[in-house]
VMD Tcl script that draws the C-alpha trace (Angstrom):
set ca {
  {-60.83 -129.73 132.77}
  {-61.81 -129.45 128.77}
  {-63.50 -126.09 129.02}
  {-59.89 -125.83 130.05}
  {-57.91 -127.78 127.75}
  {-60.40 -125.95 125.08}
  {-59.35 -123.43 126.14}
  {-55.79 -123.61 125.59}
  {-56.87 -125.28 122.05}
  {-57.84 -122.30 120.49}
  {-54.70 -119.83 122.24}
  {-52.38 -123.07 121.40}
  {-52.32 -121.04 117.18}
  {-50.79 -117.49 118.92}
  {-49.22 -119.15 121.65}
  {-46.24 -121.34 118.36}
  {-47.21 -117.71 116.52}
  {-45.33 -115.57 119.30}
  {-43.22 -118.38 120.79}
  {-41.31 -118.15 116.28}
  {-41.70 -115.17 115.80}
  {-41.30 -113.61 118.75}
  {-39.87 -115.11 121.79}
  {-37.29 -117.44 119.39}
  {-35.99 -114.64 118.12}
  {-35.53 -113.01 120.84}
  {-33.50 -115.27 122.60}
  {-31.94 -116.54 120.13}
  {-30.37 -112.83 119.66}
  {-28.85 -112.41 122.93}
  {-27.01 -115.92 121.96}
  {-25.33 -114.39 118.76}
  {-24.51 -111.07 121.17}
  {-21.79 -114.02 122.56}
  {-21.21 -115.80 119.67}
  {-18.95 -114.87 116.24}
  {-21.44 -115.99 113.48}
  {-21.19 -115.77 109.53}
  {-23.74 -118.54 108.76}
  {-21.27 -120.25 107.17}
  {-19.72 -122.24 110.37}
  {-20.06 -123.40 112.89}
  {-21.16 -120.21 116.09}
  {-18.44 -119.57 117.64}
  {-18.43 -117.97 121.19}
  {-16.05 -115.32 122.74}
  {-18.08 -114.48 125.55}
  {-17.55 -110.41 126.13}
  {-15.67 -109.49 122.08}
  {-18.19 -108.78 121.06}
  {-18.65 -105.91 123.67}
  {-16.01 -104.53 123.93}
  {-14.90 -104.40 120.15}
  {-17.78 -102.59 119.98}
  {-16.67 -99.86 122.70}
  {-13.27 -99.43 120.66}
  {-15.45 -98.54 117.31}
  {-15.66 -94.45 116.74}
  {-18.83 -94.96 115.45}
  {-20.76 -96.35 118.17}
  {-19.81 -93.44 120.81}
  {-20.43 -91.51 117.63}
  {-23.97 -93.56 116.83}
  {-25.29 -93.27 120.28}
  {-23.97 -89.00 120.64}
  {-26.18 -88.37 117.36}
  {-29.69 -90.92 118.51}
  {-29.43 -88.68 121.83}
  {-29.51 -85.66 120.21}
  {-32.20 -86.49 117.91}
  {-33.65 -87.76 120.41}
  {-33.79 -85.03 122.81}
  {-34.55 -82.31 119.61}
  {-37.59 -84.82 118.82}
  {-38.98 -84.87 121.78}
  {-39.14 -81.10 122.15}
  {-40.95 -80.31 118.70}
  {-42.90 -83.63 119.29}
  {-43.67 -82.70 122.06}
  {-45.62 -79.51 121.70}
  {-45.73 -78.70 118.38}
  {-48.69 -81.83 118.29}
  {-49.67 -80.34 121.67}
  {-49.59 -76.79 120.88}
  {-51.65 -77.81 117.42}
  {-54.09 -79.81 119.11}
  {-55.00 -76.23 121.94}
  {-55.46 -74.23 118.62}
  {-57.69 -77.35 116.94}
  {-59.56 -77.64 120.19}
  {-61.12 -73.73 120.19}
  {-61.97 -74.17 116.60}
  {-65.63 -73.33 116.13}
  {-65.93 -73.96 112.34}
  {-64.32 -76.45 110.02}
  {-63.00 -78.68 112.73}
  {-63.08 -82.45 111.49}
  {-61.45 -81.16 107.99}
  {-58.40 -79.40 109.72}
  {-58.03 -82.67 112.50}
  {-57.50 -85.50 109.41}
  {-55.22 -81.87 107.26}
  {-53.31 -83.07 110.78}
  {-53.79 -86.65 110.65}
  {-53.32 -86.84 106.46}
  {-49.09 -87.64 106.97}
  {-49.38 -90.50 109.38}
  {-50.65 -92.26 106.62}
  {-48.08 -91.90 104.26}
  {-45.35 -94.86 103.99}
  {-42.50 -93.71 105.89}
  {-40.24 -94.42 102.77}
  {-42.75 -91.75 100.52}
  {-42.20 -89.98 103.39}
  {-38.29 -89.98 103.60}
  {-38.46 -89.28 99.53}
  {-40.58 -86.84 99.53}
  {-38.92 -84.72 101.86}
  {-35.09 -85.69 100.21}
  {-36.72 -83.29 97.54}
  {-38.00 -80.60 99.74}
  {-34.76 -80.77 101.07}
  {-32.84 -81.14 97.21}
  {-29.90 -78.33 96.88}
  {-30.85 -77.94 93.34}
  {-34.73 -78.19 92.48}
  {-35.38 -79.09 96.28}
  {-38.70 -77.06 96.99}
  {-37.61 -75.05 99.70}
  {-34.68 -73.68 98.32}
  {-36.39 -72.78 95.05}
  {-38.78 -71.08 97.35}
  {-35.84 -69.03 98.47}
  {-34.43 -68.37 95.81}
  {-38.15 -66.87 94.72}
  {-37.60 -64.55 97.69}
  {-34.33 -64.04 96.94}
  {-32.97 -64.99 100.40}
  {-30.51 -67.61 100.87}
  {-30.61 -71.01 99.86}
  {-29.11 -73.43 102.24}
  {-27.13 -77.18 101.84}
  {-29.67 -78.65 104.36}
  {-28.73 -82.94 104.12}
  {-25.44 -82.46 103.19}
  {-24.22 -80.01 106.05}
  {-23.78 -81.83 109.25}
  {-24.76 -79.25 110.97}
  {-28.30 -79.14 110.54}
  {-28.38 -82.25 108.63}
  {-29.90 -83.95 112.10}
  {-32.07 -81.45 112.43}
  {-33.57 -81.16 108.87}
  {-34.00 -85.56 109.89}
  {-36.07 -84.69 113.07}
  {-38.62 -82.11 110.86}
  {-39.15 -84.75 109.02}
  {-39.85 -86.83 111.34}
  {-42.08 -84.95 114.28}
  {-44.62 -83.78 110.74}
  {-44.74 -87.16 109.49}
  {-45.43 -88.77 113.23}
  {-47.72 -84.86 114.73}
  {-50.65 -86.89 113.54}
  {-51.41 -89.69 116.15}
  {-50.11 -87.32 118.98}
  {-52.54 -84.26 118.18}
  {-54.94 -86.27 118.09}
  {-54.68 -87.99 121.00}
  {-53.79 -84.77 123.10}
  {-57.53 -83.06 121.77}
  {-59.37 -86.49 122.60}
  {-57.41 -84.97 126.59}
  {-58.25 -81.67 125.70}
  {-62.23 -81.95 125.49}
  {-62.31 -84.52 128.61}
  {-61.27 -80.70 130.79}
  {-64.42 -79.13 132.18}
  {-66.15 -76.20 130.98}
  {-65.89 -74.56 134.18}
  {-62.05 -74.85 135.31}
  {-61.47 -72.38 132.28}
  {-64.50 -70.14 133.19}
  {-62.76 -70.38 136.85}
  {-59.92 -68.84 135.70}
  {-61.34 -66.75 133.15}
  {-63.09 -64.75 136.36}
  {-59.87 -64.71 138.25}
  {-57.68 -62.56 135.21}
  {-55.98 -65.42 133.38}
  {-54.72 -65.24 130.48}
  {-54.38 -67.80 127.37}
  {-50.55 -68.69 128.64}
  {-51.95 -68.38 132.16}
  {-55.01 -70.56 131.46}
  {-52.96 -73.52 129.61}
  {-50.29 -73.50 132.37}
  {-52.21 -73.76 134.87}
  {-54.72 -75.69 133.55}
  {-54.37 -77.60 130.69}
  {-50.68 -79.30 131.37}
  {-52.20 -80.44 134.67}
  {-55.17 -81.37 133.59}
  {-53.61 -83.59 130.97}
  {-50.60 -84.61 132.35}
  {-50.69 -88.21 132.69}
  {-51.24 -88.28 128.87}
  {-47.91 -85.99 128.18}
  {-45.82 -88.22 130.30}
  {-47.09 -91.02 128.40}
  {-46.43 -89.83 124.74}
  {-43.72 -88.32 125.90}
  {-41.87 -92.17 127.53}
  {-43.67 -93.75 124.24}
  {-41.58 -90.99 122.18}
  {-38.54 -91.46 123.46}
  {-39.01 -94.98 123.28}
  {-39.85 -95.01 119.06}
  {-37.01 -91.83 118.20}
  {-34.24 -93.69 119.78}
  {-35.03 -96.12 117.02}
  {-35.09 -94.23 114.23}
  {-33.84 -95.66 111.23}
  {-35.47 -94.96 108.26}
  {-34.67 -91.21 107.87}
  {-31.33 -91.38 108.30}
  {-31.48 -94.92 106.23}
  {-32.81 -93.59 103.13}
  {-32.08 -89.06 103.35}
  {-28.45 -89.27 104.72}
  {-26.86 -93.08 104.91}
  {-25.53 -92.18 108.44}
  {-23.47 -88.34 106.49}
  {-22.18 -86.20 105.66}
  {-19.42 -87.33 108.24}
  {-21.60 -89.75 109.82}
  {-23.43 -87.09 111.76}
  {-26.91 -88.39 111.07}
  {-25.05 -92.68 112.40}
  {-27.90 -93.97 114.74}
  {-27.47 -96.82 116.80}
  {-29.59 -99.12 114.51}
  {-28.52 -98.01 111.59}
  {-25.17 -99.11 112.86}
  {-26.76 -101.80 114.15}
  {-27.48 -102.68 109.87}
  {-23.79 -101.85 108.63}
  {-22.58 -104.15 111.36}
  {-25.39 -106.83 110.54}
  {-25.82 -106.83 106.25}
  {-22.68 -104.53 105.75}
  {-19.60 -105.87 108.19}
  {-21.38 -109.04 107.71}
  {-20.54 -109.08 111.57}
  {-24.09 -110.61 112.67}
  {-22.04 -110.73 116.75}
  {-20.96 -107.34 116.89}
  {-24.68 -106.59 115.44}
  {-26.76 -108.89 118.03}
  {-24.50 -106.88 120.81}
  {-25.14 -103.53 119.78}
  {-29.43 -104.48 119.44}
  {-28.52 -105.96 123.02}
  {-27.68 -103.16 124.47}
  {-30.34 -100.67 123.26}
  {-32.38 -103.20 124.37}
  {-31.43 -102.61 128.20}
  {-31.66 -98.77 127.66}
  {-35.32 -98.58 125.74}
  {-35.84 -101.55 129.30}
  {-35.56 -98.87 131.56}
  {-38.26 -95.98 129.59}
  {-40.43 -99.23 128.84}
  {-40.33 -99.79 132.61}
  {-41.02 -96.05 133.82}
  {-44.16 -96.63 131.04}
  {-45.33 -99.24 132.64}
  {-44.69 -98.19 136.45}
  {-46.37 -95.12 135.31}
  {-49.54 -96.50 133.91}
  {-49.84 -98.86 136.57}
  {-49.99 -96.09 138.74}
  {-52.62 -94.53 137.38}
  {-55.15 -97.76 137.22}
  {-54.32 -98.19 140.67}
}
mol new
graphics top color blue
foreach p $ca { graphics top sphere $p radius 0.5 }
foreach p [lrange $ca 0 end-1] q [lrange $ca 1 end] { graphics top cylinder $p $q radius 0.2 }
display resetview
């Protein structure tokens, strides 16, 4: 008993910290979603009114649609580009460590710095991209000022900023594949594409599924890029669920609706988190 009490005593600090800064905010957020709160008067219980208010808001559907489209595009680019980069790095024989560092450098930049940097790249006037296009005599673009290109432009930013970690994980998985499998495939006459399809992808299937699920969970919570670079515009073409949540809480001072929206997002992300946990348990078994 003394040994157990000592162990629980050592754990008590972490338990108190989790209770105050993790568990209590979750419980409080669920409670707020059923209340009308302005932090001046006493909370008023309104039941499901906050959820009904969200469903009546035209921006609610727009935010979810933009978030799902953003997640799909980010999954395609953020899944394919790092994997292709890892395959190329795995084939290098010289300067491999240097290129790993180059690929990982964007991850070390703070998200706000990355957003501001790319906002200058996309600037329709003296921005880097349009300046290069003008020098080449090509037509320039309104990257963040057009509803047809703004969301895709943000996807490119997030892919560039986060691909370093995924690339290194893919690269580590590729280096565990026995070389005999590639040699056997070459003897059978398989070309590069066939070797990737029949050897590389099956041997890294678990890592691919894990990172895909984690990327869905991460990209559905995108906030920094649209908040800093577009503010949700133009014409709400880049407003996301978290950005709408921010507006409800800190622009409209409607903390009840903001909590209700966070609860809905929590439920959606919980599905993908459950899939992730189930997949990892199967792998451990």
